[in-house]
Phi, psi and omega in degrees: 000321180295323179294324180297315179296324181295314178296323179295318179296319180295321179295316179296319180297320179296319179295318180297317180296315180298322181294336180273339181283150179282134178300152181218133180270132175224162178258121183295313174275104190284070177277127176290325175232144178253126184250162177302130180094352180292159167254125178245143179236117180258145180235136175264092182287157180063032181242152178226130178081211184290147182231143172256136179247144180229136174238118186051044176069011176254127185290139178260161181286338183294134180235010179277166180293330179247152180228113180260126181239115183268150172049060182288157175217189183301332181292345178269001175288138179155197182254139181240140178222156171230155181228136180213131181054039176081000180251136179256145176282168171288166178292138173244108187269137178231131174243117180270119178288139183272035176215184186257155176295164188287352180228162183239132171246119184232167180274108182280317181212138182113190183234158177291341174236118184239168175287154176300138186071016174271177181213165178228168174245126182251156179223127178259128181235134170245164181293161189293344178262010178242178177220170181266014180296126178085005181273148173216167185235155187226161176218139174247120176204151180054034176078008182229154176256128179232153180267137178269126181284124179236153176289130180296333181292346181264353180239072181237181180294339183272357184251136175239350181228134178230120178250128182211159180240113177292168179293164181301144186258120178255341182278169182292325184211149176217142178242126182247145172200166180230155180211164178245187184290342181259018179067017168280146184216178180260175169292143175281156182227125183257127177241133180244161177242158177216143179264009181256153182286334177258130183231138176271122185257116173233138180307145184294337179270181179285157171275129185266139180303132178084352182269170177265141183222138179241127175254141183230145174250116189243141176245127181295128172086001179201153172243013179276074180255117184265336184207140181220139174238129177255139180237144170232121184052041177070011177251137181293129177244342177203136181221113182181195185273343182282138180267015177226154178227122185253130172253109187287327182221101185291132174235172180297334180290346179280349178292138180164193181255123184246150173206174180212162175232130183237138171252124189212166173228159178268342179211174182298326182252016182285162179279130180297140175239143177238120185225143176267148177272172169283165181272145178229139181268134175254120178259130177256131185224153173290141181292149174291173179305142193229140174282164182230131174262128175235153184255113178199108184053052188107210178241142177231150184240137179213159177207100186291331183265000180279158179297155176294148179085009179288149175259149182252120182256136180256149181223153185215144170209149180235280180260339180279147183284345186258142178289138179248140179296144184224026175110169182234114177185163179286334181230156179236113181233179180093192182294130182234106177293160180300141180155195180248138182235142176207169180214170173206156175271139183228134173223186193302311186245022179188176179211154171279169172289160179297141184289179167301151185264129175259121182260124172255109190281162177295330181296316179295315181295319181292323179297315178298321179294320180296317179300316180297317181294319180296318179300312179298320180298318179295320178298311180298319180298317178299316178298318181294322178295319178297313179299317179298318179296318179297316181298314181295320179297315182293324178293321179294319177298318180298320181293317181294318179297323180295323180294315181293326180287330183276351178236070183288149175276119185273131177281140179221167176279136178286164183293338179271008176090357179274157177277168173092007175282178180236146177288142179294137181282326183276121182254161176292160180297130179093349182282141183224130177265126185291130174075013186296325181241011186296324186286350178290319179049048183254150173273165179303321181294320181290322179298334181268013180100025183296323184295319179298318179296319181296316180297316179296320180296316180298316180296316179296320179296317179295319178297320179296321178296318179298313180298318179299321180299312182289326174297320180294316178299320180297320178296318180297318180296329178284000000 
């Protein structure tokens, strides 16, 4: 009984002490720098009960001990205060950088909204001139920050990509990010859970003004969705058979609370079910500073608002959904295969957003290839014609020389007894000169011009093969 009273006295004493202490604002996610698109969570320490929050001395509607602000931008820079029991905290100043952190944490496999006890696969990427040496990853869930255990062999100087799977998520929301020994970090990534079979899918980051955005209504375990209704702030915005809703140009009016309703079956002959999803908030934010790709003697990359001394990194993708590094330089010249090209400015503690995308179409690439093939074909054709003419000429010369050699003019004595006369060519009927035509050794076909026909046929056959080859290549390129 005495111990019970002792614990009660200590609890009352703790409450009294806290009530006397001055409230203090702290950041739960201990980010040394706050970047555009981050989620920040503020806590009013030493507070009991209801709390008042102030931003730039203007009171906010939030009255909880913690204040979560998603997808921050430059407009969220300023001073924050909390008030409890008539006492105000000191100012807590936050400056939001208008660019992105130096590394990227993205969703490799899974969805931004998963089932309870589900999991995702995350991927950490650093720029091609950096490494993952000294990096580690963190998670915030259930009000606490915990470190994710990673294999040290995966975070070395030789690694630029780290793929890992966090433990199963039982909480409503979790925020993941990674950092290194020098307090450089990645973009944070928010994953939510839902206990419903129908889930509203919105990208974990903010929707950027002027960009394209796709919303999806997903049913666990099946894609047999016959009808979908999308809602914004409980008002119908789309009703039809498509399970996706595309916003081509995001504006501030698109910010709000979204949900969907799906009608689906589990099999071809199954009974249709209609289920509503949970609600998801869409935050619209101004884009961070952005690089620009321009076309002039190749492609060039620039960023007027980026710090001096920034390096320009190029990226390329064709059939794969992920951007691949393509070198570091202000301009990109040389042979460029068909695909999409973009760039960004990179410096020690930040990066610009990805630039506008330059598309090099297959038609342009194919046209250049066709011109090259035609040029090569004409050259080869010309060479083959010359070779064919030479072969035919030499065969004709050989045939003529053989005829003259096989019919020699025989010297005879003239009738007046002098030397140097010639034997008469016209012989009497029935007379035969031995060996007169033996050295020709020709068949009837050859005697009728067979060698000339054979040479021409071989040249034509070779020419036909060359033409067929280039026609086939042209068909493949198309």
